[in-house]
C-alpha positions as CSV (number, residue, x, y, z in Angstrom):
1,M,90.9,84.0,111.9
2,A,88.0,82.2,111.1
3,R,86.8,83.2,114.6
4,R,87.7,86.5,114.8
5,A,85.8,87.1,111.6
6,G,82.7,85.4,112.9
7,L,83.0,82.5,110.5
8,R,83.1,78.6,110.6
9,P,86.9,77.7,109.6
10,E,85.4,75.2,107.2
11,R,83.6,78.6,105.5
12,L,87.0,80.9,105.4
13,S,88.9,77.8,103.8
14,R,86.2,77.6,100.9
15,I,86.5,81.6,100.5
16,V,90.5,81.5,100.4
17,R,90.2,78.7,98.0
18,R,88.0,80.7,95.9
19,I,85.5,77.6,95.8
20,E,82.7,80.2,97.6
21,I,81.9,83.4,97.4
22,P,81.9,85.8,100.4
23,R,79.1,87.6,101.6
24,A,79.1,91.3,101.4
25,D,79.0,91.5,105.6
26,E,81.6,88.6,105.5
27,F,84.1,90.5,102.8
28,V,84.0,93.2,105.3
29,R,84.9,91.2,108.4
30,I,87.5,89.4,106.6
31,A,89.3,92.5,105.4
32,S,88.7,94.1,109.1
33,V,90.6,90.9,111.0
34,F,93.5,90.8,107.9
35,G,93.7,94.8,108.7
36,V,93.4,95.3,104.7
37,S,90.9,97.6,102.7
38,L,88.2,96.0,100.8
39,D,89.9,97.2,97.5
40,E,93.5,95.3,98.9
41,L,91.6,92.3,99.7
42,A,89.8,92.1,96.6
43,Y,92.4,92.9,94.4
44,G,95.7,92.8,96.1
45,P,97.9,95.3,97.3
46,E,98.3,97.4,94.2
47,G,94.2,97.7,93.8
48,L,92.1,97.6,90.9
49,P,94.3,97.2,88.0
50,K,94.0,100.1,85.1
51,G,91.1,99.3,82.7
52,G,90.0,96.9,85.5
53,L,86.9,98.3,85.8
54,S,86.1,97.7,82.7
55,R,87.0,94.3,82.6
56,L,85.2,94.1,86.0
57,A,81.9,95.0,83.8
58,A,82.5,92.3,81.6
59,E,83.0,89.8,83.9
60,L,79.7,90.8,85.6
61,E,77.9,90.8,82.6
62,S,79.1,87.3,81.7
63,L,78.3,86.0,84.9
64,A,74.8,87.4,86.0
65,S,71.4,88.0,84.9
66,P,70.1,91.1,82.5
67,E,68.4,91.6,86.0
68,V,70.8,91.7,88.1
69,I,73.0,93.7,85.6
70,A,70.3,96.5,85.5
71,G,70.2,96.7,89.5
72,L,74.0,96.9,89.8
73,A,74.0,99.8,87.0
74,A,71.0,101.4,88.9
75,L,73.3,100.7,92.3
76,L,76.4,102.4,90.2
77,Q,74.5,105.6,88.7
78,L,73.4,106.4,92.7
79,L,76.8,105.6,93.4
80,A,77.8,108.2,91.2
81,L,75.1,110.8,91.7
82,G,76.1,110.5,95.6
83,I,79.4,110.9,95.0
84,K,79.0,114.4,92.5
85,S,76.8,115.7,95.4
86,L,79.7,114.8,98.0
87,S,82.3,116.1,95.7
88,K,80.3,119.8,95.5
89,T,79.4,120.1,99.1
90,S,82.8,118.5,100.4
91,V,85.2,121.0,103.0
92,P,88.7,121.2,101.4
93,A,91.0,119.1,102.5
94,S,93.3,122.1,104.3
95,S,89.9,123.1,106.4
96,P,88.9,120.8,109.8
97,R,85.9,119.0,109.2
98,R,83.4,119.3,112.0
99,P,81.1,116.6,113.3
């Protein structure tokens, strides 16, 4: 598994045992190797629990510096704007998408 994810076995072992946190690129590769979504890898098959976003935000606030929190807030605002713009221009589910 480690080789398929492009990781050293020791690194994957430390990630699985929650001794180390994977980088974003490692997280994506691990999810791909296991054939699961990023959400499922992070939160299990049930996904983010109800109210989980609030708990996740509180956990991040306790772990990160004010500068990191400000950067994450800015990224989330950009993500929300992107989602809003996509929802205004998205093709209805019944219509075929064009490349």
